[in-house]
C-alpha positions in Angstrom: -17.3 30.1 -24.0 -20.1 28.9 -21.8 -20.0 26.8 -18.7 -20.1 23.1 -19.7 -23.3 21.4 -18.8 -23.0 19.3 -15.6 -23.9 15.7 -16.0 -27.3 14.6 -14.8 -27.4 13.7 -11.1 -26.8 10.0 -10.5 -29.4 8.1 -8.5 -28.5 7.7 -4.8 -26.5 4.6 -4.0 -28.2 2.4 -1.4 -26.7 2.4 2.1 -26.2 -1.4 2.0 -24.2 -1.1 -1.2 -22.1 1.6 0.4 -21.4 -0.6 3.4 -20.4 -3.5 1.1 -18.1 -1.3 -0.8 -16.5 0.1 2.4 -16.0 -3.5 3.6 -14.4 -4.5 0.3 -11.8 -1.7 0.7 -11.3 -2.6 4.4 -11.2 -6.4 4.1 -7.6 -6.9 2.7 -6.2 -4.7 5.5 -8.2 -6.0 8.4 -5.2 -7.6 10.1 -3.3 -4.2 10.1 -6.5 -2.4 11.3 -6.9 -5.0 14.0 -3.3 -4.4 15.2 -4.0 -0.7 15.3 -7.2 -1.3 17.2 -5.4 -3.5 19.8 -2.7 -0.8 20.3 -5.4 1.9 20.6 -7.3 -0.3 23.2 -4.1 -0.8 25.2 -3.5 3.0 25.2 -7.1 3.5 26.2 -6.8 1.0 29.0 -3.8 2.8 30.4 -5.9 6.0 30.3 -8.7 4.3 32.2 -6.3 3.3 34.9 -5.2 6.9 35.5 -8.4 8.0 37.4 -8.2 5.0 39.6 -4.5 5.8 40.4 -5.6 9.4 41.1 -8.3 8.2 43.5 -5.6 6.1 45.4 -3.4 9.2 45.4 -6.1 11.3 47.0 -6.9 8.6 49.6 -3.2 8.3 50.6 -2.9 12.1 50.9 -6.0 12.0 53.2 -4.3 9.3 55.4 -0.9 11.0 55.2 0.7 8.0 53.5 3.7 8.1 51.1 2.7 8.9 47.4 6.0 8.3 45.6 5.0 4.9 44.3 1.6 6.1 43.1 3.2 9.1 41.3 5.6 6.7 39.5 2.7 4.5 38.5 0.8 7.5 37.1 3.9 8.7 35.2 4.5 5.3 33.8 0.8 5.0 32.7 1.0 8.4 30.9 4.3 7.6 29.1 3.2 4.0 28.2 -0.2 5.1 27.0 1.2 7.9 24.8 3.8 5.6 23.2 1.3 2.8 22.5 -1.2 5.2 21.0 1.5 6.8 18.8 2.5 3.4 17.4 -1.2 2.5 16.9 -1.7 5.8 15.1 1.2 5.1 12.7 -0.1 1.7 11.9 -3.5 3.1 11.0 -2.1 6.0 9.0 0.1 3.6 7.0 -2.8 1.2 6.4 -5.0 4.2 5.3 -2.4 5.1 2.7 -2.5 1.5 1.5 -6.3 1.6 1.2 -6.0 4.7 -1.0 -3.3 3.2 -3.1 -5.3 0.0 -3.7 -8.5 2.0 -4.5 -6.7 4.2 -7.0 -5.0 1.3 -8.7 -8.3 -0.5 -9.1 -10.1 2.5 -10.3 -7.4 3.6 -12.7 -7.2 0.1 -14.2 -11.0 0.1 -14.7 -11.4 3.6 -16.1 -8.7 3.0 -18.7 -10.7 0.1 -19.9 -14.0 2.0 -20.2 -15.9 1.6 -23.4 -15.6 4.6 -25.6 -19.3 5.6 -25.5 -19.0 5.7 -21.7 -16.1 8.1 -21.9 -17.8 10.3 -24.4 -20.8 10.9 -22.2 -18.7 11.5 -19.1 -16.6 14.6 -18.2 -12.9 13.5 -18.1 -12.2 16.0 -15.3 -14.9 14.5 -13.1 -13.4 11.0 -13.6 -10.0 12.3 -12.6 -11.4 13.9 -9.4 -12.9 10.5 -8.5 -9.4 9.0 -8.7 -7.5 11.8 -6.9 -10.0 13.5 -4.5 -12.7 10.9 -3.7 -10.2 8.1 -3.1 -8.4 10.3 -0.6 -11.5 10.4 1.6 -11.3 6.6 2.0 -8.2 7.1 4.2 -10.2 7.8 7.3 -13.4 5.9 6.8 -11.9 2.5 6.2 -9.3 2.6 9.0 -9.4 5.3 11.5 -13.2 5.5 11.7 -13.4 1.7 12.2 -10.9 1.8 15.0 -12.4 4.9 16.5 -15.8 3.3 16.5 -14.4 0.1 18.1 -12.0 1.6 20.7 -14.3 4.6 21.4 -17.3 2.2 21.9 -15.4 -0.1 24.2 -13.8 2.7 26.1 -17.2 4.4 26.4 -18.8 1.3 27.8 -15.9 0.5 30.1 -15.9 4.1 31.5 -19.6 3.9 32.1 -19.2 0.6 34.0 -16.5 2.0 36.2 -18.6 5.2 36.8 -21.5 2.9 37.8 -19.4 1.2 40.4 -18.4 4.7 41.7 -21.9 6.1 41.9 -25.0 4.8 40.0 -27.0 8.0 40.7 -24.4 10.3 39.1 -24.0 7.8 36.2 -27.8 8.1 35.5 -27.4 11.9 35.4 -24.5 11.7 33.0 -26.1 9.2 30.7 -29.3 11.3 30.5 -27.4 14.4 29.4 -25.4 12.4 26.8 -28.4 10.7 25.3 -30.2 14.0 24.9 -27.4 15.8 23.1 -26.5 12.6 21.2 -29.9 12.6 19.6 -29.3 16.1 18.3 -26.0 15.0 16.8 -27.6 12.1 15.0 -29.8 14.5 13.1 -26.7 16.3 11.7 -25.1 13.2 10.2 -27.2 13.0 7.0 -26.6 16.7 6.4 -22.9 16.1 6.6 -23.1 13.3 4.0 -25.2 15.4 1.6 -23.0 18.5 1.9 -19.8 16.4 1.4 -21.2 14.7 -1.7 -22.1 18.1 -3.3 -18.7 19.4 -2.4 -17.0 16.5 -4.1 -19.2 16.9 -7.2 -18.2 20.6 -7.3 -14.5 19.6 -7.0 -15.1 17.3 -10.0 -16.6 20.2 -11.9 -13.4 22.3 -11.2 -11.3 19.5 -12.7 -13.7 19.3 -15.7 -13.5 23.1 -16.3 -9.7 23.1 -16.0 -9.3 20.1 -18.3 -11.4 21.9 -20.9 -9.4 25.1 -20.5 -5.9 23.5 -20.8 -7.1 21.4 -23.7 -7.9 24.5 -25.7 -5.3 26.9 -24.2 -4.3 28.5 -27.5 -7.9 29.0 -28.5 -8.6 30.7 -25.1 -5.7 33.1 -25.6 -6.5 33.8 -29.3 -10.1 34.6 -28.3 -9.1 36.8 -25.5 -11.2 34.6 -23.2 -8.9 34.4 -20.2 -11.1 36.5 -18.0 -14.3 34.6 -19.0 -12.7 31.2 -18.4 -11.2 32.4 -15.1 -14.8 33.4 -14.1 -16.0 29.9 -15.0 -13.3 28.2 -12.9 -13.9 30.7 -10.1 -17.7 29.9 -10.1 -16.9 26.2 -9.8 -14.4 26.8 -7.0 -16.9 29.0 -5.2 -19.5 26.2 -5.5 -17.0 23.7 -4.0 -16.2 26.3 -1.2 -19.9 26.8 -0.4 -20.6 23.1 0.0 -17.4 22.6 1.9 -18.2 25.3 4.3 -21.7 23.8 4.8 -20.1 20.4 5.5 -17.6 22.0 7.9 -20.5 23.8 9.7 -22.3 20.6 10.4 -19.1 18.8 11.4 -18.2 21.7 13.8 -21.7 21.5 15.4 -21.3 17.8 15.8 -17.8 18.2 17.3 -18.8 21.0 19.7 -21.7 19.0 21.0 -19.2 16.7 22.7 -17.8 19.5 24.9 -21.3 20.7 25.5 -22.4 17.2 26.7 -19.4 16.9 29.1 -19.8 20.5 30.4 -23.5 20.1 31.2 -22.8 16.7 32.7 -20.0 18.2 34.8 -22.2 20.9 36.2 -25.0 18.4 36.9 -22.6 15.9 38.6 -20.8 18.7 40.5 -24.1 20.0 41.9 -25.7 16.6 42.7 -22.4 15.0 43.7 -21.6 17.8 46.1 -25.0 17.3 47.7 -24.3 13.6 48.0 -20.9 14.2 49.6 -22.5 16.6 52.1 -25.1 14.0 53.0 -22.4 11.3 53.3 -23.7 9.2 50.5 -20.3 9.3 48.8 -16.7 10.3 49.5 -14.7 13.3 48.2 -12.2 10.9 46.6 -15.0 9.0 44.8 -16.5 12.3 43.5 -13.0 13.4 42.2 -12.5 10.0 40.5 -16.0 10.2 39.0 -15.3 13.7 37.7 -12.0 12.4 36.2 -13.9 9.6 34.5 -16.4 12.2 33.2 -13.7 14.2 31.6 -12.1 11.0 30.3 -15.4 10.4 28.5 -14.5 13.2 26.2 -12.1 11.1 24.2 -14.3 8.0 23.5 -17.3 10.2 22.8 -15.2 12.3 20.4 -14.0 9.1 18.7 -17.6 7.9 18.3 -18.7 11.2 16.8 -15.6 11.3 14.6 -16.3 7.8 13.4 -19.9 8.7 12.5 -18.8 11.9 10.8 -16.0 10.2 8.8 -18.5 7.5 7.7 -20.8 10.2 6.4 -17.9 11.9 4.5 -16.5 8.6 3.3 -19.9 7.2 2.2 -20.3 10.3 -0.1 -16.9 9.5 -1.7 -17.7 5.8 -1.9 -20.9 6.5 -3.7 -19.1 8.5 -6.4 -16.4 5.8 -6.7 -19.2 3.2 -7.1 -20.8 5.3 -9.9 -17.4 5.3 -11.7 -17.0 1.5 -11.2 -20.5 1.0 -12.6 -19.5 2.4 -16.0 -19.3 -0.3 -18.7 -15.8 -1.5 -19.5 -14.2 -3.5 -22.2 -12.8 -7.0 -21.7 -9.2 -7.0 -20.3 -6.3 -8.4 -22.4 -3.3 -6.1 -22.5 -0.1 -7.4 -23.9 -1.6 -10.0 -26.3 0.4 -9.9 -29.5 -0.9 -10.2 -33.0 -1.0 -13.8 -34.4 2.3 -14.5 -36.0 2.9 -15.2 -39.7 -0.5 -14.0 -40.9 -1.0 -12.0 -44.0 -3.1 -8.8 -44.7 -6.5 -8.8 -43.1 -9.7 -8.6 -45.1 -12.7 -6.5 -44.0 -16.4 -6.9 -44.8 -19.3 -4.7 -43.8 -22.5 -6.7 -44.1 -25.7 -4.6 -44.0 -24.3 -2.6 -41.0 -26.5 -0.1 -39.2 -25.2 2.1 -36.3 -26.4 4.9 -34.0 -24.4 6.3 -31.1 -27.2 5.7 -28.7 -30.9 5.2 -28.5 -32.9 8.2 -29.6 -30.3 9.5 -32.0 -30.5 9.1 -35.8 -28.7 6.3 -37.6 -25.1 7.2 -38.6 -25.0 4.1 -40.9 -28.0 2.6 -42.8 -27.3 -0.8 -44.4 -23.7 -0.2 -45.2 -22.2 -3.1 -47.2 -18.8 -3.5 -48.9 -15.9 -5.9 -49.1 -12.2 -5.2 -48.8 -9.8 -8.1 -49.8 -6.5 -8.6 -48.1 -3.8 -6.3 -49.4 -4.2 -3.0 -51.3 -5.7 0.4 -50.5 -9.3 1.3 -50.2 -10.3 4.9 -49.9 -13.5 6.3 -48.4 -14.8 9.6 -49.6 -18.0 11.6 -49.2 -19.3 14.8 -47.7 -18.7 15.6 -44.0 -21.1 13.6 -41.8 -21.4 10.7 -44.2 -20.1 8.3 -41.5 -16.6 7.6 -42.9 -14.6 7.9 -39.6 -17.3 5.9 -37.7 -16.4 2.9 -40.0 -13.0 2.8 -38.4 -14.6 2.9 -34.9 -16.7 -0.1 -35.8 -13.6 -2.0 -37.1 -11.7 -1.3 -33.9 -14.8 -2.1 -31.8 -14.8 1.3 -30.2 -18.5 1.0 -30.9 -20.8 -2.0 -31.5 -22.9 -2.2 -34.7 -26.7 -1.9 -33.9 -27.4 -4.1 -37.0 -25.6 -6.3 -39.5 -22.0 -7.6 -39.1 -18.5 -6.3 -39.3 -16.1 -9.1 -40.3 -12.3 -9.1 -40.2 -10.7 -12.2 -41.8 -14.2 -13.6 -42.2 -14.9 -13.5 -38.4 -17.3 -11.1 -36.8 -15.3 -8.6 -34.8 -17.5 -9.4 -31.8 -16.0 -13.0 -31.8 -12.4 -11.6 -31.6 -10.8 -10.9 -28.3 -10.2 -7.1 -28.3 -6.5 -7.5 -27.6 -6.0 -9.8 -30.6 -8.1 -7.7 -32.9 -6.4 -4.4 -32.0 -3.0 -5.9 -32.0 -3.6 -6.5 -35.8 -4.5 -2.9 -36.5 -2.6 0.3 -36.9 -4.8 3.4 -36.5 -3.9 7.0 -37.2 -6.7 9.2 -35.9 -7.9 12.4 -37.5 -6.3 14.7 -35.0 -3.1 12.6 -34.7 -2.8 12.7 -30.9 0.7 12.8 -29.4 1.1 12.1 -25.8 3.1 14.0 -23.2 6.6 12.4 -23.0 9.6 11.9 -25.2 9.6 11.3 -29.0 10.8 7.8 -28.4 7.9 7.0 -26.0 5.4 8.2 -28.6 6.9 6.2 -31.4 7.1 3.0 -29.4 3.7 3.5 -27.6 2.0 0.7 -29.7 5.2 -1.4 -30.1 7.2 -1.1 -26.8 9.6 -3.9 -27.9 10.6 -2.3 -31.2 14.4 -2.5 -31.9 16.6 0.5 -32.6 16.8 -0.7 -36.2 13.1 -0.8 -36.5 12.8 2.7 -35.1 15.5 4.0 -37.5 13.7 2.5 -40.5 10.3 3.9 -39.6 11.8 7.3 -39.0 13.2 7.3 -42.5 9.9 6.1 -44.0 7.9 8.7 -42.2 10.4 11.4 -43.0 11.2 12.1 -39.4 14.9 11.3 -39.5 15.8 15.0 -40.3 13.6 16.2 -37.4 15.3 13.8 -34.9 18.8 14.9 -36.0 17.7 18.5 -35.6 16.3 18.0 -32.0 18.9 18.7 -29.2 18.2 15.4 -27.5 17.1 13.3 -30.5 14.6 10.7 -29.7 14.8 11.6 -26.0 13.4 15.1 -26.6 10.2 15.9 -24.6 7.5 16.8 -27.1 5.3 18.7 -24.5 1.7 18.4 -23.5 -0.2 16.8 -26.5 2.9 17.3 -28.6 2.7 21.1 -28.3 6.4 21.4 -29.2 5.8 19.8 -32.6 4.0 21.3 -35.7 0.8 19.8 -36.9 2.5 18.0 -39.8 5.2 16.7 -37.4 2.5 15.3 -35.1 0.9 13.6 -38.1 4.1 12.0 -39.1 4.8 10.8 -35.6 1.3 9.2 -35.5 2.0 7.5 -38.9 5.4 6.3 -37.8 3.8 4.9 -34.6 1.3 2.9 -36.6 3.9 1.6 -39.1 6.2 0.5 -36.3 3.5 -1.8 -35.1 3.7 -3.7 -38.5 -0.1 -4.0 -38.6 -2.1 -6.4 -40.8 -4.7 -3.7 -41.3 -3.8 0.0 -41.4 -6.5 2.6 -40.8 -5.6 6.2 -41.9 -8.2 8.9 -41.1 -7.1 12.1 -42.9 -3.5 11.1 -42.0 -1.8 13.6 -44.3 -4.2 16.6 -44.0 -1.7 18.8 -42.3 1.4 17.9 -44.3 3.1 20.2 -46.9 3.1 19.1 -50.5 6.6 17.6 -50.4 6.0 15.5 -47.3 2.6 14.5 -48.4 4.0 13.2 -51.7 6.7 11.3 -49.9 4.3 9.8 -47.4 1.8 9.0 -50.1 4.4 6.8 -51.7 5.1 5.2 -48.3 1.4 4.4 -47.9 1.3 3.0 -51.4 4.3 0.8 -50.6 2.7 -0.4 -47.4 -0.5 -1.2 -49.3 1.5 -3.8 -51.3 2.1 -5.9 -48.2 -0.9 -5.1 -46.0 -4.5 -3.8 -46.1 -4.9 -0.1 -46.0 -8.1 1.8 -45.4 -8.0 5.5 -45.9 -10.5 8.3 -45.2 -9.4 11.1 -47.4 -10.5 14.4 -48.9 -7.4 15.0 -51.0 -7.7 13.8 -54.6 -4.0 13.1 -54.7 -4.5 10.3 -52.1 -7.7 9.0 -53.5 -6.4 8.4 -57.0 -3.8 5.9 -55.7 -6.5 3.7 -54.2 -7.3 0.2 -55.7 -11.0 0.9 -54.9 -13.0 3.9 -53.7 -16.1 3.7 -51.6 -18.3 6.8 -52.0 -20.5 7.4 -48.9 -23.5 9.8 -48.5 -25.8 10.2 -45.5 -24.7 7.0 -43.9 -25.0 4.8 -47.0 -22.7 3.4 -49.6 -23.5 5.3 -52.8 -20.9 3.8 -55.2 -17.8 1.6 -55.3 -15.2 1.7 -58.1 -11.9 3.1 -59.2 -11.2 6.8 -59.7 -11.8 6.6 -63.5 -15.0 4.5 -63.1 -16.5 6.8 -60.5 -15.7 10.1 -62.4 -17.7 8.7 -65.3 -20.4 6.9 -63.4 -21.2 8.8 -60.1 -22.3 12.4 -60.1 -21.4 13.0 -56.4 -17.9 11.7 -56.9 -17.5 13.6 -60.1 -18.5 16.8 -58.2 -16.0 16.0 -55.4 -13.2 15.3 -57.8 -13.9 18.5 -59.7 -13.8 20.5 -56.5 -10.5 18.9 -55.5 -9.0 19.7 -58.9 -10.1 23.3 -58.6 -8.7 23.4 -55.0 -5.4 21.9 -56.2 -5.2 24.3 -59.1 
């Protein structure tokens, strides 16, 4: 197997749009963030008071005055500041988790409503990484970085003001050093954002490769391709590591610059301040307090750099989330039931043309036919004739590029999707079974089905013997994608699921292709029985299924070639006659 092609790089998201998105995530939690900010500011204020208390302590020692009260004040400030900052940190962490939860719920709800063409052109693993990995990066940028920027900025300004009162000359020296090194840090920020974005994209690639591997696990083992697939995953993991290390490098440089700025400032202040003490321009206690303030600057500067770094990291994640949110979705409408007391649905294709996207050839070219309510209509033709795509147009998985698809005389585009799909039972070609129990799979499309309804459909789909044989009956877990069931059992589960919904229109796409002769015969009779009370459309290659149909639509190269009964088409259409003869030979 080869490495799957990566999707084309999306255009960069404008910074203004990123800011708006960040604020949208932050806005519902601004009260909690404000509380965390207030607590952080109170803790910072208690920290700012400590150098002043230390100055008073030194002055008292110089005058041989008692220091017990000052020591108690210092101890109280330390304990109080620590407790308040711990509480503020908890409030922010809890709020951050709430931001991630809200982002995930919103994104999951949107991605599950994506239009099918959007899903087909996107890697599922990459979409999953945006829900799991990218949303996690919102934790810091929408809460901690906001508070860090606010409290760090205020503490920074307050500290500079107090340092200015202590000694304006030494303040000028300090600010000069900080500005010089701060300019170098600003250059690093875009590099952090770029490296983080590429790292997140690589994480998405890991998810894509793993999703592909586990989706074809038996094929990989049967092909002896474990080593090759391990190499593909390893290459994606190494790519993520490479960009992650690059991001860590820039972040480390930004973080270490804080210590550098303070150390250089300390040396400069110590030299110049010592000279000023010697000249009598300032006192020893003032120099000590100034130096304490200088070291106190480490925390607010660290917070400002941390906030800037977190914003760069978060903006990369937000850009990927915005890309996912920009994908086209269907209209909402879960839980809308089918209209009560309505009979079988009629279906009309009126000069329908369709292509999957611009630039690709037409799949359908002027397809027209009518299916009255009730009865079975079979669609036959060579592979690639466009038979399965007909069902996608009826379900509105795709929109016709020309002509009209009518259900009950109404264009499907005029139906709400919930109402339309609630009227349809659909058995796909690969008969997917979801991870979970057998009961969950049967009731997936009809969650309110009664026990009697389930029992009846089990008998009709010839699943009753299977349920009795299973150790936990309907509560038996069927495994990932129904791996604990045979192909024929999965098809019968899919058929039972569709029948349990009591649809007005039943779409069967090669629904009996994996059944043995006995079960196929039994289910063929069930389908014939269902066709007496509802409308059944069947895509089939087996002649045994086709001959039961009330009408047969023969398709070739995206067009309707002929319509009639089996007997009429054997006599009147050469392609159908050839297909029928081939089936007879295969059966024989």
